[in-house]
Structures are given as C-alpha cells and as structure tokens.
Backbone bond lengths (Angstrom), bond angles and torsions (degrees), N, CA, C in turn:
res aa  C-N    CA-C-N  psi(-1)  N-CA   C-N-CA  omega(-1)  CA-C   N-CA-C  phi
1 X - - - 1.468 - - 1.527 109.37 -
2 X 1.336 116.40 125.77 1.459 117.94 -179.71 1.529 110.52 -83.22
3 X 1.332 114.35 169.50 1.463 119.87 -173.87 1.523 112.09 -62.96
4 X 1.337 116.79 -38.13 1.456 120.04 -178.86 1.514 112.72 -62.34
5 X 1.342 116.61 -42.54 1.462 120.95 178.79 1.527 110.39 -65.37
6 X 1.337 116.51 -42.24 1.461 120.73 -180.00 1.522 111.33 -61.92
7 X 1.331 116.68 -44.06 1.465 120.67 -179.82 1.522 110.63 -62.52
8 X 1.332 116.74 -42.07 1.458 120.18 179.61 1.527 111.45 -64.72
9 X 1.325 116.72 -39.79 1.462 119.78 177.84 1.529 111.20 -65.59
10 X 1.325 116.33 -38.34 1.461 119.79 177.46 1.530 110.85 -63.77
11 X 1.318 116.14 -39.75 1.464 119.91 178.49 1.526 111.45 -65.30
12 X 1.320 116.39 -42.11 1.463 120.42 179.08 1.525 111.04 -62.73
13 X 1.328 115.71 -43.50 1.458 119.22 179.68 1.524 110.77 -65.73
14 X 1.336 116.12 -40.35 1.462 119.98 179.05 1.525 110.68 -61.81
15 X 1.329 117.23 -44.78 1.467 120.25 178.65 1.521 111.09 -62.26
16 X 1.327 115.87 -39.20 1.465 119.61 -178.81 1.522 111.65 -66.63
17 X 1.327 117.02 -34.20 1.465 120.74 179.40 1.523 110.85 -75.62
18 X 1.321 116.23 -43.95 1.463 120.98 -174.26 1.523 111.80 -75.19
19 X 1.323 116.56 -41.34 1.457 120.72 -175.98 1.523 109.51 -101.17
20 X 1.301 116.59 126.34 1.463 119.72 176.03 1.520 108.68 -61.66
21 X 1.325 116.71 120.82 1.457 120.23 -177.90 1.522 110.71 -75.42
22 X 1.311 115.23 145.48 1.463 119.87 175.08 1.520 109.10 -73.30
23 X 1.302 115.82 169.00 1.466 119.34 179.98 1.518 109.77 -60.09
24 X 1.307 115.54 143.50 1.454 119.98 179.77 1.505 111.08 99.96
25 X 1.328 116.16 -145.12 1.459 121.62 -174.85 1.515 110.63 -64.65
26 X 1.328 116.78 147.40 1.457 122.57 177.28 1.515 108.57 -122.32
27 X 1.354 117.62 160.99 1.460 120.55 177.89 1.516 112.92 -61.06
28 X 1.335 118.12 -12.62 1.464 120.68 -177.37 1.525 112.74 -98.60
29 X 1.329 118.15 5.60 1.460 119.89 -179.82 1.521 110.72 -53.88
30 X 1.318 116.50 129.74 1.454 121.55 178.02 1.506 114.65 86.03
31 X 1.341 117.83 -4.62 1.464 120.23 -177.78 1.522 112.32 -94.86
32 X 1.324 117.88 -27.11 1.458 121.44 -175.85 1.523 109.87 -115.88
33 X 1.322 115.49 136.37 1.463 120.10 177.98 1.528 109.79 -69.28
34 X 1.336 117.39 144.52 1.467 119.81 176.24 1.522 110.26 -57.37
35 X 1.337 115.42 144.91 1.460 120.50 -177.22 1.523 109.28 -133.75
36 X 1.328 117.75 123.72 1.467 119.71 178.32 1.530 110.98 -61.12
37 X 1.318 115.42 136.12 1.459 119.30 174.46 1.512 115.23 91.92
38 X 1.318 118.14 -2.42 1.457 118.32 178.48 1.512 112.14 151.65
39 X 1.323 115.07 163.26 1.457 121.50 -177.15 1.527 110.87 -85.10
40 X 1.329 115.06 134.09 1.465 118.99 173.52 1.522 110.86 -61.23
41 X 1.324 116.02 -34.37 1.456 119.81 -179.59 1.525 111.17 -60.23
42 X 1.320 117.26 -42.18 1.466 120.06 178.40 1.526 111.65 -64.53
43 X 1.334 115.97 -35.79 1.467 119.95 177.00 1.524 110.04 -64.42
44 X 1.334 116.74 -45.17 1.465 120.71 178.76 1.528 110.67 -62.64
45 X 1.340 116.14 -42.44 1.466 119.52 179.86 1.527 111.01 -61.60
46 X 1.317 115.91 -44.96 1.467 119.85 -179.49 1.528 110.67 -62.32
47 X 1.327 117.03 -44.37 1.466 120.66 -179.23 1.524 110.95 -64.37
48 X 1.331 116.29 -39.93 1.464 121.10 179.62 1.526 110.55 -61.70
49 X 1.323 116.64 -49.77 1.457 120.35 -177.98 1.529 111.27 -68.02
50 X 1.323 116.78 -38.34 1.462 120.07 179.79 1.522 110.91 -62.94
51 X 1.328 117.08 -39.24 1.474 119.54 -179.52 1.519 111.00 -68.60
52 X 1.321 117.71 -38.05 1.455 119.50 179.27 1.530 111.66 -70.69
53 X 1.310 117.36 -36.57 1.467 119.94 174.94 1.528 110.02 -62.94
54 X 1.335 116.20 -40.04 1.469 120.14 176.87 1.524 110.65 -62.70
55 X 1.335 116.98 -37.68 1.466 120.32 178.02 1.524 110.86 -63.98
56 X 1.334 117.11 -39.66 1.467 119.60 176.38 1.524 111.03 -61.53
57 X 1.316 116.74 -39.35 1.467 120.38 177.86 1.523 110.83 -63.65
58 X 1.324 116.93 -39.40 1.461 120.62 -179.24 1.523 111.23 -69.77
59 X 1.326 116.84 -36.86 1.460 120.63 -177.27 1.524 112.87 -82.29
60 X 1.328 117.31 -17.82 1.468 122.56 178.51 1.525 107.98 -133.07
61 X 1.311 116.09 76.41 1.463 120.41 -170.65 1.522 113.12 -67.85
62 X 1.324 117.60 -34.83 1.454 119.67 -177.06 1.517 113.32 -80.25
63 X 1.308 116.91 -31.44 1.460 121.52 -174.71 1.529 113.28 -57.64
64 X 1.345 119.75 -47.20 1.470 118.88 178.90 1.530 112.75 -62.79
65 X 1.334 117.24 -32.31 1.462 119.41 -177.91 1.526 111.64 -70.54
66 X 1.321 116.34 -37.55 1.461 118.41 -178.40 1.530 111.30 -81.34
67 X 1.332 117.38 -28.50 1.462 120.80 -179.84 1.521 112.76 -84.35
68 X 1.325 116.62 -32.97 1.456 120.32 -170.94 1.516 110.12 95.24
69 X 1.329 116.12 151.97 1.463 120.91 -174.09 1.522 112.84 -60.64
70 X 1.316 117.01 -44.61 1.467 119.73 -174.79 1.525 111.53 -66.25
71 X 1.329 116.90 -45.90 1.461 120.46 -179.26 1.521 110.96 -67.02
72 X 1.346 117.05 -39.34 1.455 118.95 179.36 1.524 110.72 -67.33
73 X 1.318 117.36 -38.98 1.467 120.57 178.34 1.528 110.42 -60.80
74 X 1.323 117.03 -43.00 1.465 120.44 178.58 1.524 110.86 -63.61
75 X 1.341 116.50 -42.23 1.464 120.58 177.03 1.519 110.71 -61.92
76 X 1.326 116.99 -47.04 1.461 121.25 -177.37 1.521 111.38 -62.47
77 X 1.323 117.53 -42.68 1.463 120.62 -179.82 1.526 111.00 -65.56
78 X 1.330 116.92 -40.41 1.464 120.03 178.12 1.527 110.93 -65.86
79 X 1.329 116.27 -40.80 1.470 120.11 178.45 1.521 111.09 -64.85
80 X 1.315 116.87 -42.57 1.460 120.91 -179.51 1.521 111.18 -62.74
81 X 1.323 117.28 -38.21 1.462 120.37 178.77 1.527 111.36 -69.46
82 X 1.334 116.70 -37.98 1.463 120.72 -177.26 1.522 112.98 -83.47
83 X 1.334 117.05 -32.16 1.469 121.82 -174.54 1.526 109.80 -132.93
84 X 1.324 118.87 70.28 1.467 119.90 -179.57 1.522 111.47 -61.71
85 X 1.312 115.76 153.98 1.464 121.04 -177.84 1.523 110.72 -62.02
86 X 1.332 116.53 131.96 1.469 122.33 178.76 1.523 112.10 -115.92
87 X 1.312 117.12 -1.38 1.468 121.08 -175.35 1.521 109.38 -104.82
88 X 1.346 117.51 142.01 1.472 119.27 179.22 1.523 113.59 -60.02
89 X 1.342 117.47 -28.52 1.462 121.08 -179.24 1.520 110.09 -99.48
90 X 1.317 116.36 132.95 1.465 121.43 178.50 1.527 111.50 -67.96
91 X 1.327 116.00 -16.16 1.470 120.82 -177.74 1.522 112.03 -58.97
92 X 1.326 117.37 -29.25 1.453 120.53 -173.50 1.525 112.64 -96.33
93 X 1.317 117.40 6.84 1.459 119.02 -179.62 1.527 109.72 -75.67
94 X 1.298 116.32 125.62 1.462 122.01 -178.33 1.509 113.05 119.41
95 X 1.316 116.80 4.41 1.464 121.28 -176.74 1.534 112.12 -57.40
96 X 1.329 116.88 -35.70 1.467 121.07 -175.80 1.525 112.99 -103.45
97 X 1.324 117.60 12.01 1.462 119.68 -175.18 1.525 112.18 -60.90
98 X 1.327 117.64 -43.41 1.470 120.41 -178.13 1.526 111.05 -61.68
99 X 1.330 117.04 -44.92 1.467 120.09 178.50 1.526 110.78 -64.50
100 X 1.328 116.32 -38.08 1.464 120.36 177.98 1.527 110.37 -63.10
101 X 1.321 117.05 -42.39 1.465 120.93 179.05 1.526 111.07 -64.20
102 X 1.318 116.24 -38.23 1.458 119.24 179.32 1.528 110.72 -67.26
103 X 1.337 116.50 -35.38 1.463 120.41 179.22 1.525 112.68 -76.93
104 X 1.340 116.23 -22.81 1.468 121.06 -178.58 1.536 109.40 -123.93
105 X 1.331 117.95 67.64 1.475 120.63 -173.72 1.520 113.75 -62.19
106 X 1.328 117.78 -20.74 1.468 119.50 -179.34 1.523 112.40 -68.71
107 X 1.346 117.54 -13.11 1.461 120.93 -178.00 1.526 112.95 -87.30
108 X 1.332 117.74 -8.00 1.470 120.97 -179.26 1.522 109.24 -124.38
109 X 1.328 118.30 144.73 1.465 120.81 -178.18 1.524 113.74 -72.46
110 X 1.340 117.90 -14.39 1.465 120.55 -179.87 1.526 108.06 -150.05
111 X 1.348 118.41 137.58 1.471 120.10 -177.45 1.520 114.16 -63.70
112 X 1.320 118.00 -21.56 1.467 120.64 -179.38 1.523 112.65 -68.69
113 X 1.327 117.92 -17.83 1.463 119.80 -175.16 1.523 112.24 -68.55
114 X 1.323 117.60 -21.46 1.467 119.41 172.67 1.524 110.02 -63.55
115 X 1.331 116.63 -38.21 1.466 120.02 177.38 1.525 111.62 -71.42
116 X 1.323 117.54 -34.04 1.463 119.28 174.22 1.523 109.82 -61.21
117 X 1.322 116.84 -40.98 1.466 120.34 176.68 1.523 110.87 -63.09
118 X 1.325 117.75 -39.03 1.472 120.93 177.96 1.531 110.85 -62.65
119 X 1.315 115.55 -44.62 1.463 119.74 -179.03 1.524 110.60 -63.71
120 X 1.323 117.09 -45.74 1.461 120.07 -178.97 1.522 111.15 -63.87
121 X 1.327 117.30 -39.56 1.461 119.78 179.73 1.527 110.89 -67.16
122 X 1.331 117.44 -40.27 1.464 120.68 178.41 1.523 111.02 -60.95
123 X 1.323 117.40 -40.86 1.461 120.85 178.60 1.526 111.00 -66.30
124 X 1.315 117.10 -38.43 1.465 120.45 176.97 1.521 110.91 -63.66
125 X 1.318 116.54 -44.82 1.457 120.61 -179.19 1.529 111.15 -66.66
126 X 1.317 117.06 -36.54 1.462 120.14 176.69 1.522 110.60 -63.94
127 X 1.317 116.31 -39.18 1.466 120.82 -179.97 1.523 111.29 -63.73
128 X 1.323 117.37 -39.06 1.465 121.46 -175.05 1.522 113.72 -87.02
129 X 1.324 118.28 -6.70 1.463 121.15 -174.11 1.526 111.72 -69.45
130 X 1.318 114.60 163.75 1.465 120.89 179.49 1.525 110.89 -64.73
131 X 1.325 115.28 151.23 1.460 120.79 178.24 1.527 110.42 -77.03
132 X 1.318 115.92 147.81 1.462 122.35 173.96 1.520 107.76 -161.82
133 X 1.315 115.90 147.83 1.460 120.51 -179.34 1.522 110.21 -91.03
134 X 1.342 118.25 131.43 1.464 119.89 175.30 1.520 110.12 -69.19
135 X 1.315 115.36 152.75 1.454 119.61 179.43 1.531 109.12 -69.07
136 X 1.313 116.75 141.35 1.458 122.06 -177.55 1.525 110.34 -91.54
137 X 1.325 115.83 147.04 1.461 120.42 178.61 1.523 110.82 -59.27
138 X 1.343 116.47 -35.63 1.466 120.09 179.47 1.527 111.18 -62.29
139 X 1.323 116.39 -34.65 1.465 120.37 178.82 1.521 110.58 -67.41
140 X 1.321 116.42 -42.20 1.459 119.98 178.82 1.524 111.40 -62.04
141 X 1.317 116.43 -35.55 1.463 120.30 -177.47 1.521 112.48 -69.06
142 X 1.317 117.32 -20.42 1.467 120.29 -179.43 1.523 112.98 -86.24
143 X 1.326 118.03 -7.58 1.459 120.91 -176.30 1.522 111.06 -74.58
144 X 1.316 115.82 144.00 1.462 122.10 175.59 1.529 108.66 -64.80
145 X 1.308 116.89 134.15 1.467 121.27 -178.40 1.521 111.72 -57.97
146 X 1.345 117.08 -30.16 1.463 119.78 -178.93 1.524 112.25 -70.71
147 X 1.340 116.56 -17.97 1.467 119.93 -179.12 1.527 112.69 -84.68
148 X 1.317 117.23 -18.24 1.463 120.72 -172.40 1.531 114.57 -60.37
149 X 1.337 120.01 -45.85 1.476 118.48 -176.02 1.530 113.70 -56.13
150 X 1.322 117.59 -35.68 1.464 120.12 -177.66 1.515 114.30 -95.46
151 X 1.324 117.10 2.43 1.462 120.81 -176.71 1.527 110.66 -69.04
152 X 1.325 115.83 134.25 1.469 121.35 178.32 1.528 108.95 -119.38
153 X 1.306 115.18 139.20 1.461 121.56 179.07 1.526 109.68 -114.40
154 X 1.309 115.06 165.71 1.467 120.55 169.99 1.521 107.69 -137.49
155 X 1.314 116.37 152.78 1.457 120.51 178.97 1.522 110.14 -78.69
156 X 1.307 115.86 161.86 1.457 120.37 175.73 1.528 109.90 -58.37
157 X 1.340 118.26 150.53 1.470 120.12 177.59 1.522 112.87 -56.24
158 X 1.317 116.56 -26.48 1.466 120.15 -178.56 1.526 113.12 -80.59
159 X 1.325 118.14 -12.97 1.467 120.89 -173.75 1.524 111.29 -66.57
160 X 1.320 115.61 132.03 1.460 122.40 176.94 1.524 108.54 -131.01
161 X 1.323 116.29 120.35 1.461 121.61 174.49 1.525 107.74 -97.68
162 X 1.309 116.41 119.80 1.460 121.15 -173.65 1.526 109.34 -121.82
163 X 1.316 116.53 124.52 1.459 121.19 175.55 1.522 109.36 -82.81
164 X 1.320 116.19 125.98 1.460 122.34 -179.20 1.529 109.75 -120.03
165 X 1.317 115.73 146.27 1.463 121.73 178.84 1.528 112.01 -104.26
166 X 1.314 115.73 -8.84 1.461 121.84 -178.65 1.526 109.61 -132.87
167 X 1.323 116.13 150.88 1.466 121.23 176.36 1.528 108.16 -83.69
168 X 1.333 115.29 83.64 1.470 119.97 -176.39 1.528 112.40 -92.82
169 X 1.323 117.78 -4.30 1.458 119.78 -176.85 1.533 113.05 -60.71
170 X 1.345 119.99 -43.89 1.474 118.26 176.46 1.530 112.81 -60.71
171 X 1.317 117.19 -36.44 1.465 120.35 177.10 1.520 110.32 -64.91
172 X 1.330 116.95 -42.61 1.469 120.72 178.97 1.526 110.26 -61.41
173 X 1.337 116.88 -44.46 1.471 120.33 178.62 1.527 110.74 -60.40
174 X 1.318 116.72 -43.93 1.465 120.43 -179.04 1.524 111.15 -63.47
175 X 1.318 117.16 -38.66 1.464 120.73 178.25 1.521 111.14 -67.26
176 X 1.339 116.77 -37.73 1.464 120.03 177.18 1.525 110.82 -65.17
177 X 1.327 116.71 -43.37 1.464 120.44 178.83 1.518 110.66 -64.92
178 X 1.309 116.75 -38.52 1.461 121.58 178.84 1.521 110.77 -63.73
179 X 1.327 117.06 -39.77 1.464 120.61 -179.99 1.523 111.40 -70.83
180 X 1.341 116.70 -34.57 1.465 120.30 -178.11 1.521 112.12 -73.72
181 X 1.327 117.22 -35.56 1.464 121.62 -178.46 1.528 109.31 -135.21
182 X 1.322 116.62 78.29 1.470 119.52 -178.88 1.524 111.00 -57.44
183 X 1.319 115.41 131.67 1.468 120.95 179.69 1.522 109.34 -107.70
184 X 1.331 114.90 161.26 1.459 119.25 175.51 1.531 108.92 -65.97
185 X 1.317 116.03 135.86 1.452 119.49 -178.07 1.518 110.88 78.47
186 X 1.309 116.64 -168.00 1.456 122.49 -179.23 1.527 108.85 -122.15
187 X 1.340 118.06 102.18 1.461 120.14 179.75 1.524 110.91 -63.52
188 X 1.313 115.90 149.93 1.460 120.77 -179.03 1.524 109.74 -69.48
189 X 1.315 115.98 133.21 1.458 121.65 -179.80 1.524 109.45 -95.86
190 X 1.345 117.45 147.46 1.464 119.62 179.54 1.527 110.98 -66.98
191 X 1.316 116.27 139.24 1.465 120.61 178.13 1.526 109.18 -88.09
192 X 1.334 118.27 122.62 1.469 120.69 -178.69 1.527 111.71 -62.34
193 X 1.323 114.90 147.62 1.455 121.61 176.79 1.523 109.40 -107.70
194 X 1.329 117.86 151.81 1.469 119.84 177.59 1.528 110.92 -59.15
195 X 1.304 116.08 131.55 1.472 120.23 -179.78 1.529 108.50 -164.91
196 X 1.327 115.97 106.06 1.467 121.04 179.35 1.526 108.54 -78.05
197 X 1.320 117.25 117.65 1.458 120.68 -179.53 1.526 109.17 -161.76
198 X 1.309 115.07 -178.20 1.459 120.84 -179.15 1.529 109.22 -123.61
199 X 1.309 115.30 143.19 1.465 121.94 178.38 1.524 108.89 -117.58
200 X 1.317 115.48 139.09 1.464 121.60 176.04 1.519 109.21 -108.71
201 X 1.313 116.56 125.38 1.467 122.51 172.84 1.518 107.67 -116.16
202 X 1.330 116.53 137.82 1.462 119.83 179.67 1.521 109.59 -159.31
203 X 1.317 115.23 170.18 1.468 120.81 179.98 1.527 108.16 -137.57
204 X 1.332 117.45 94.80 1.462 119.94 -179.72 1.519 113.84 -72.17
205 X 1.314 118.24 -22.52 1.470 122.01 179.40 1.506 109.52 -144.42
206 X 1.322 116.46 -114.12 1.460 121.09 178.49 1.525 112.54 -97.92
207 X 1.323 116.56 -12.05 1.464 120.72 -175.02 1.523 111.01 -108.70
208 X 1.320 116.45 127.31 1.460 121.23 176.94 1.525 109.67 -77.21
209 X 1.318 115.68 136.92 1.460 120.86 -178.89 1.523 110.28 -128.39
210 X 1.322 115.45 164.50 1.454 120.79 174.88 1.519 108.64 -154.09
211 X 1.310 115.40 159.88 1.459 120.16 170.34 1.526 109.19 -161.44
212 X 1.311 114.51 151.41 1.460 121.23 176.60 1.526 108.48 -79.27
213 X 1.312 116.71 140.32 1.459 121.36 -173.67 1.521 111.72 -102.91
214 X 1.335 114.86 146.12 1.457 120.69 168.39 1.530 108.28 -77.45
215 X 1.322 115.99 166.12 1.468 119.94 -174.41 1.528 112.26 -60.84
216 X 1.351 117.76 -41.30 1.461 120.03 -179.96 1.524 110.88 -66.11
217 X 1.316 117.25 -39.66 1.459 120.40 177.87 1.527 110.86 -60.43
218 X 1.313 115.86 -42.41 1.464 119.93 179.15 1.516 111.03 -62.23
219 X 1.326 116.26 -46.33 1.470 120.78 -179.90 1.522 110.77 -59.38
220 X 1.329 116.63 -45.82 1.462 120.15 -175.95 1.528 111.87 -70.37
221 X 1.315 117.79 -41.39 1.463 119.32 -179.38 1.526 111.37 -68.41
222 X 1.315 117.42 -34.36 1.464 119.28 174.71 1.521 111.02 -67.45
223 X 1.330 116.04 -34.92 1.464 119.34 175.83 1.524 110.86 -66.07
224 X 1.335 117.14 -36.31 1.468 120.61 175.19 1.527 109.97 -62.37
225 X 1.325 116.76 -42.51 1.465 120.20 177.79 1.524 111.51 -61.76
226 X 1.334 116.41 -30.43 1.469 121.12 177.77 1.520 112.33 -82.82
227 X 1.342 116.27 3.39 1.473 122.69 177.61 1.531 112.04 63.76
228 X 1.327 116.81 35.63 1.455 119.91 176.21 1.526 109.79 -78.60
229 X 1.338 118.19 143.74 1.467 121.03 -177.27 1.520 112.03 -72.31
230 X 1.324 114.39 167.95 1.464 121.11 -177.17 1.523 111.45 -57.82
231 X 1.331 117.58 -39.01 1.464 120.48 -179.89 1.525 111.01 -61.02
232 X 1.328 117.38 -39.47 1.467 120.94 178.95 1.527 110.73 -68.68
233 X 1.335 116.44 -36.38 1.463 119.79 176.84 1.524 110.52 -63.18
234 X 1.325 115.97 -42.52 1.467 120.13 179.56 1.530 111.03 -64.20
235 X 1.327 116.60 -37.96 1.463 119.65 178.74 1.526 110.55 -63.28
236 X 1.321 117.00 -39.52 1.463 120.42 177.51 1.533 110.92 -65.90
237 X 1.333 115.94 -42.23 1.461 119.57 -179.34 1.521 111.53 -67.62
238 X 1.332 116.91 -35.63 1.462 120.86 -177.61 1.522 111.59 -61.10
239 X 1.324 116.64 -31.50 1.462 120.05 -179.77 1.523 111.95 -64.25
240 X 1.326 116.88 -20.57 1.468 119.90 -178.13 1.520 112.99 -109.65
241 X 1.342 117.83 -38.03 1.466 119.74 -175.07 1.521 113.02 -112.51
242 X 1.331 118.00 -4.39 1.451 121.00 -177.75 1.520 112.00 92.90
243 X 1.328 116.32 154.50 1.464 121.09 -175.82 1.522 112.13 -63.22
244 X 1.326 117.56 -36.17 1.464 120.40 -175.56 1.524 111.99 -63.13
245 X 1.319 117.33 -33.24 1.466 120.87 -176.12 1.525 113.06 -105.82
246 X 1.327 117.41 3.09 1.464 120.40 -172.78 1.521 112.34 -63.27
247 X 1.332 117.29 -49.78 1.463 120.27 -176.94 1.522 111.14 -62.26
248 X 1.328 116.63 -41.83 1.468 120.25 178.78 1.524 110.84 -62.34
249 X 1.337 116.36 -41.25 1.463 120.19 179.81 1.521 111.19 -64.67
250 X 1.321 116.96 -40.60 1.470 120.46 -179.90 1.519 110.67 -64.64
251 X 1.328 117.05 -45.92 1.465 120.21 -179.80 1.527 110.37 -61.50
252 X 1.327 117.16 -40.64 1.466 120.23 179.47 1.527 111.10 -62.17
253 X 1.326 116.79 -41.75 1.468 120.27 178.98 1.520 110.55 -67.50
254 X 1.316 116.88 -40.62 1.464 119.88 179.71 1.522 111.23 -62.89
255 X 1.310 116.68 -42.92 1.463 119.53 179.54 1.527 111.01 -65.87
256 X 1.326 116.93 -40.54 1.462 120.16 179.40 1.515 111.55 -68.99
257 X 1.338 116.12 -30.66 1.458 120.19 -179.56 1.506 114.14 -87.08
258 X 1.326 117.19 4.75 1.466 122.79 177.45 1.525 112.71 53.20
259 X 1.348 118.08 60.11 1.457 118.74 178.69 1.518 111.10 -76.69
260 X 1.314 114.87 164.98 1.458 120.40 169.98 1.513 107.80 -126.35
261 X 1.322 115.68 156.61 1.456 119.58 -177.08 1.513 110.42 -71.17
C-alpha cells in the first residue's frame, strides 16, 4: 500500500468517526473487518464523542454542576454535532460553547448560563496563556514626563475582556465553594440577575484572577487593546472624572489591569 492510498483511507475513516453516517453506505466501507456483536465504527464514534464531552466538562467545570448531568449531556451532544472539533488539541474544544448556548436557549435551564460558560472559558484561556511580567510602578516613575503622552501599553497575554449580560460572578463563587467543600445535599445556588458589564480575567503569575469592571475601567482597557496612547486614555478618563484626576485614574486602571510596556 502506497502512502497516498493510506492517507486517503485514514481520511475516510476519520470522516466516518467524526460525522454520523447516514443510513446505508458509510465513508468507512471496506476499511474495517466485520466484528460479531457490533460495528467497530460505532465503538470508535462513541469513544470519540465521549472524550469530547469529557473535555467540555473539564473546560467548564461549574456548568455541568448547575445544569445537571442529563441536561449538560444533551447540550454537549448538540454542540458536538453542530460544532465538531477543528483543532488538533482537545484542549481547545468548547471555544464556541457560550455563543452556541446563546443561539440555542432551549438547551439551558437559564439564559445566564451562556455567560457562565464565557467566564469559565476566559479563565481557562488566561491560565494557558503565555507568561509575561506586568510593568512595575517603579519603572513608570523613571520615565521622562515628556514621553508620557505618546506612551502605549498592552495588556498581559493572559488578559481576557469578556462582555457579560448577567451577573454570574456570585454563581461562579458559589460553585467554587461547593466544589472545595462538598456538602450533604445540594445547596441552593444564587440566581444571576441581568447586568450588562465587562469582566477581566488574567494571570499575573501562577494564579488566575478575575474581577468585574466599572464602566470607566472597561472603556480604558479596551482603548489599551486598541493601542491608544496615554494622552488619549486621559482624554477618555477626563470625560468622567475631570481633567485634574484623569491621569491618576488611568494609571490606577493600568496597574489593576496588569499592563506591560
């Protein structure tokens, strides 16, 4: 068997495992030996889907607990059918789960759970991001005052700004506490309330952190992402806190947002 034939057979088998075959012939016909008691292809398909569902559970640890096993399994199977994995690493499976949940609200018991998925994914991505050192206040103090207006910052590679429509942070905290100290029975979890805001997730060292942002913080950090200079940041801050306090407000947000030079 030459390499070209082998590669084509591997592709056919992969398609047959990943894509549920319609009734009748499948792309894997002739590739697998008959097996008494059931098709090897069905075994491979089941194992493939089971592993990806497990990956969703690992990447969204709180979501299965608040939804329940049966509801989460139904969500995971629907997501897998609509958004099959396209990345060589299983670690990245689930990137679009929150958007999928928002588009298919009937699959979740509460619309806020799409935002819980967003928060959990942002924390995962912050954890896996490249390392970088935040700029130190002492370094900023050594800069020539004439350089400040044109100075541009960038956020740490781990920084994730996430727009949320619900206040899911109390629910996330409750799920974390529940996982750390399991109690008898199932304690009641707080129901999120509608709240349009932005959340920042980042990892300054070995520990992933997050916090909910005020409106000015969101505006300024998004401006940093757009690579706007310090003078432009101050102009944005002045509209809310006044010119006298604008520079101080910008520096405070930059330090809290862990920027790097």
